[in-house]
C-alpha atoms as an extended CHARMM CRD file, in Angstrom:
* protein
*
       101  EXT
         1         1  MET       CA             21.2100000000        6.3790000000        8.7930000000  PROA      1               0.0000000000
         2         2  TRP       CA             21.6280000000        9.9700000000        9.9280000000  PROA      2               0.0000000000
         3         3  LEU       CA             21.3550000000       11.1800000000        6.3080000000  PROA      3               0.0000000000
         4         4  LEU       CA             18.4810000000        8.9040000000        5.3100000000  PROA      4               0.0000000000
         5         5  MET       CA             15.9240000000       10.2760000000        7.7830000000  PROA      5               0.0000000000
         6         6  PRO       CA             16.0950000000       13.9280000000        6.6350000000  PROA      6               0.0000000000
         7         7  ILE       CA             15.9770000000       12.8490000000        2.9840000000  PROA      7               0.0000000000
         8         8  LEU       CA             12.9260000000       10.6440000000        3.5650000000  PROA      8               0.0000000000
         9         9  THR       CA             11.2370000000       13.3730000000        5.5950000000  PROA      9               0.0000000000
        10        10  THR       CA             11.8450000000       15.8950000000        2.8070000000  PROA      10              0.0000000000
        11        11  VAL       CA             10.4070000000       13.4850000000        0.2380000000  PROA      11              0.0000000000
        12        12  LEU       CA              7.3970000000       12.9260000000        2.5150000000  PROA      12              0.0000000000
        13        13  VAL       CA              6.7500000000       16.6790000000        2.7740000000  PROA      13              0.0000000000
        14        14  PHE       CA              7.0620000000       17.0120000000       -1.0210000000  PROA      14              0.0000000000
        15        15  ILE       CA              4.5580000000       14.1770000000       -1.5090000000  PROA      15              0.0000000000
        16        16  CYS       CA              2.1900000000       15.8510000000        0.9660000000  PROA      16              0.0000000000
        17        17  LEU       CA              2.3540000000       19.1160000000       -0.9620000000  PROA      17              0.0000000000
        18        18  LEU       CA              1.7540000000       17.3070000000       -4.2710000000  PROA      18              0.0000000000
        19        19  MET       CA             -1.1730000000       15.4750000000       -2.7300000000  PROA      19              0.0000000000
        20        20  ILE       CA             -2.7090000000       18.7290000000       -1.4920000000  PROA      20              0.0000000000
        21        21  LEU       CA             -2.3280000000       20.2510000000       -4.9370000000  PROA      21              0.0000000000
        22        22  THR       CA             -3.8580000000       17.3050000000       -6.7850000000  PROA      22              0.0000000000
        23        23  ILE       CA             -6.7650000000       17.0450000000       -4.3580000000  PROA      23              0.0000000000
        24        24  LEU       CA             -7.5060000000       20.7340000000       -4.7330000000  PROA      24              0.0000000000
        25        25  MET       CA             -7.3130000000       20.4880000000       -8.5280000000  PROA      25              0.0000000000
        26        26  GLN       CA             -9.9150000000       17.7380000000       -8.7070000000  PROA      26              0.0000000000
        27        27  ARG       CA            -13.3140000000       18.8810000000       -9.7380000000  PROA      27              0.0000000000
        28        28  PRO       CA            -15.8910000000       17.7890000000       -7.1690000000  PROA      28              0.0000000000
        29        29  LYS       CA            -19.5430000000       17.3290000000       -8.0420000000  PROA      29              0.0000000000
        30        30  SER       CA            -20.4450000000       20.5510000000       -6.2760000000  PROA      30              0.0000000000
        31        31  GLU       CA            -17.6340000000       22.5170000000       -7.9920000000  PROA      31              0.0000000000
        32        32  GLY       CA            -16.0870000000       23.5020000000       -4.6540000000  PROA      32              0.0000000000
        33        33  LEU       CA            -12.3640000000       24.2470000000       -4.5900000000  PROA      33              0.0000000000
        34        34  GLY       CA            -11.8380000000       22.7390000000       -8.0470000000  PROA      34              0.0000000000
        35        35  ALA       CA            -13.4040000000       25.8140000000       -9.6050000000  PROA      35              0.0000000000
        36        36  ALA       CA            -10.7450000000       28.0110000000       -7.9910000000  PROA      36              0.0000000000
        37        37  PHE       CA             -8.2500000000       26.9030000000      -10.6350000000  PROA      37              0.0000000000
        38        38  GLY       CA            -10.5340000000       28.0570000000      -13.4410000000  PROA      38              0.0000000000
        39        39  GLY       CA            -13.2730000000       25.7880000000      -14.7270000000  PROA      39              0.0000000000
        40        40  GLY       CA            -11.5710000000       24.3970000000      -17.8400000000  PROA      40              0.0000000000
        41        41  LEU       CA             -7.9540000000       24.9100000000      -16.8450000000  PROA      41              0.0000000000
        42        42  THR       CA             -7.3780000000       21.3130000000      -15.8050000000  PROA      42              0.0000000000
        43        43  ASP       CA             -9.1710000000       20.0680000000      -18.9260000000  PROA      43              0.0000000000
        44        44  ASN       CA             -6.8090000000       22.0990000000      -21.0900000000  PROA      44              0.0000000000
        45        45  LEU       CA             -3.7770000000       21.0030000000      -19.0910000000  PROA      45              0.0000000000
        46        46  PHE       CA             -4.4010000000       17.2760000000      -18.8100000000  PROA      46              0.0000000000
        47        47  GLY       CA             -6.9930000000       16.6240000000      -21.5130000000  PROA      47              0.0000000000
        48        48  ALA       CA            -10.5940000000       15.5020000000      -21.3610000000  PROA      48              0.0000000000
        49        49  GLN       CA             -9.9280000000       12.6500000000      -18.9150000000  PROA      49              0.0000000000
        50        50  THR       CA             -8.6850000000       14.9580000000      -16.1740000000  PROA      50              0.0000000000
        51        51  THR       CA            -10.6710000000       13.3870000000      -13.3760000000  PROA      51              0.0000000000
        52        52  THR       CA             -9.3420000000        9.8830000000      -13.9890000000  PROA      52              0.0000000000
        53        53  VAL       CA             -5.7460000000       11.1020000000      -14.2920000000  PROA      53              0.0000000000
        54        54  LEU       CA             -5.9420000000       13.1610000000      -11.1130000000  PROA      54              0.0000000000
        55        55  THR       CA             -7.7260000000       10.3700000000       -9.2500000000  PROA      55              0.0000000000
        56        56  LYS       CA             -5.0690000000        7.8240000000      -10.1990000000  PROA      56              0.0000000000
        57        57  PHE       CA             -2.3080000000       10.2890000000       -9.3120000000  PROA      57              0.0000000000
        58        58  THR       CA             -3.9410000000       10.9430000000       -5.9270000000  PROA      58              0.0000000000
        59        59  VAL       CA             -4.1700000000        7.2060000000       -5.2320000000  PROA      59              0.0000000000
        60        60  TRP       CA             -0.4870000000        6.7200000000       -6.0830000000  PROA      60              0.0000000000
        61        61  LEU       CA              0.5410000000        9.6890000000       -3.9400000000  PROA      61              0.0000000000
        62        62  GLY       CA             -1.5840000000        8.3980000000       -1.0490000000  PROA      62              0.0000000000
        63        63  GLY       CA              0.0670000000        4.9820000000       -1.3130000000  PROA      63              0.0000000000
        64        64  LEU       CA              3.5250000000        6.5510000000       -1.3590000000  PROA      64              0.0000000000
        65        65  PHE       CA              2.5670000000        8.6670000000        1.6470000000  PROA      65              0.0000000000
        66        66  PHE       CA              1.5980000000        5.6070000000        3.6990000000  PROA      66              0.0000000000
        67        67  VAL       CA              4.6410000000        3.5810000000        2.6320000000  PROA      67              0.0000000000
        68        68  LEU       CA              7.0710000000        6.4240000000        3.4090000000  PROA      68              0.0000000000
        69        69  THR       CA              5.4060000000        7.0680000000        6.7560000000  PROA      69              0.0000000000
        70        70  LEU       CA              5.7410000000        3.3960000000        7.6590000000  PROA      70              0.0000000000
        71        71  VAL       CA              9.4120000000        3.3040000000        6.5700000000  PROA      71              0.0000000000
        72        72  ILE       CA             10.2370000000        6.4610000000        8.5190000000  PROA      72              0.0000000000
        73        73  SER       CA              8.5480000000        5.1390000000       11.6660000000  PROA      73              0.0000000000
        74        74  VAL       CA             10.3510000000        1.7730000000       11.4370000000  PROA      74              0.0000000000
        75        75  LEU       CA             13.7110000000        3.4920000000       10.9040000000  PROA      75              0.0000000000
        76        76  HSD       CA             13.0370000000        5.8210000000       13.8260000000  PROA      76              0.0000000000
        77        77  VAL       CA             12.2400000000        2.9190000000       16.1270000000  PROA      77              0.0000000000
        78        78  LYS       CA             15.3620000000        1.0130000000       15.0300000000  PROA      78              0.0000000000
        79        79  ALA       CA             17.5160000000        4.0930000000       15.6230000000  PROA      79              0.0000000000
        80        80  THR       CA             16.1930000000        4.7120000000       19.1260000000  PROA      80              0.0000000000
        81        81  VAL       CA             16.0180000000        1.1500000000       20.4630000000  PROA      81              0.0000000000
        82        82  GLY       CA             18.0450000000        0.7530000000       23.6020000000  PROA      82              0.0000000000
        83        83  GLN       CA             17.6980000000       -0.0550000000       27.2410000000  PROA      83              0.0000000000
        84        84  THR       CA             15.5350000000        2.1580000000       29.3600000000  PROA      84              0.0000000000
        85        85  SER       CA             16.7810000000        3.4800000000       32.6790000000  PROA      85              0.0000000000
        86        86  ILE       CA             14.7910000000        0.8530000000       34.5710000000  PROA      86              0.0000000000
        87        87  GLN       CA             16.2400000000       -1.9360000000       32.4240000000  PROA      87              0.0000000000
        88        88  LYS       CA             19.7370000000       -0.6090000000       33.0830000000  PROA      88              0.0000000000
        89        89  LEU       CA             19.1100000000       -0.6160000000       36.8360000000  PROA      89              0.0000000000
        90        90  LEU       CA             17.7580000000       -4.1570000000       36.7290000000  PROA      90              0.0000000000
        91        91  SER       CA             20.6710000000       -5.4630000000       34.7000000000  PROA      91              0.0000000000
        92        92  VAL       CA             23.2760000000       -4.3080000000       37.2580000000  PROA      92              0.0000000000
        93        93  PRO       CA             24.3280000000       -7.3650000000       39.2710000000  PROA      93              0.0000000000
        94        94  ALA       CA             23.5130000000       -7.3210000000       42.9620000000  PROA      94              0.0000000000
        95        95  PRO       CA             26.4880000000       -6.8750000000       45.2830000000  PROA      95              0.0000000000
        96        96  VAL       CA             27.8120000000      -10.1420000000       46.6680000000  PROA      96              0.0000000000
        97        97  SER       CA             27.7870000000      -10.2620000000       50.4220000000  PROA      97              0.0000000000
        98        98  SER       CA             30.4540000000      -12.2240000000       52.2740000000  PROA      98              0.0000000000
        99        99  PRO       CA             29.2530000000      -14.9010000000       54.7140000000  PROA      99              0.0000000000
       100       100  ALA       CA             29.5610000000      -13.9730000000       58.3830000000  PROA      100             0.0000000000
       101       101  LYS       CA             32.0710000000      -15.9850000000       60.4760000000  PROA      101             0.0000000000
């Protein structure tokens, strides 16, 4: 478990960086940040159907992002589940008093 969390976190960061790159490479209708990579660069790289390829890739990366985030949060909760300090105090049995004679 101690090795799985850093590996999953590293994969999550890598997916985030890939998602940023693919979103910035997409050509919006207003030619915003997509033009920064050179107008026809993505067309030459991925072919004429660049927008559909990048859109599908972004959807897959977004799905992986949400699944990995959910897995990491569930693993984190399972690793840190334990009694709180109040629960520990409440679970201590009360001292038994001897009857007075």
